[in-house]
C-alpha positions, 0 to 999 in steps of 0.5 A: 439836349439830354443830360447824357450828352452833358455827362459825356462831354464832361467826361471827355473834358476831364480826360483831356485836362488829365492828359494835358496836366500830365504833358505839362507836368513832364515838360515843366519838370524837364525844363526846371532840370535843364535850367538848374543844371545849366545855371551857374549861379546859386541865386538863379537856382534858388530863384528857379526852385522857389518859382517852381514851389510856388506854382505847385502851391498854387496848383494845389490850391486851385486845381482839382484833385485829378488834374493835380495828380496828372501834373504829379505823374508828369 
């Protein structure tokens, strides 16, 4: 196949990754805030916060910048 086909497929994949990470960021943000408000004990709130921070740290290390930016926007 010509190289332009690979470039087009790569562009489409990057756009889908960007949109997917935006949706994931929005969904995880809502989930964490909802669970944080509904939980009554402080131990669960701390565990939830540390788990979310750990997820962000892992994403910052392993994801490309565009996907991480989409997650942050979401």
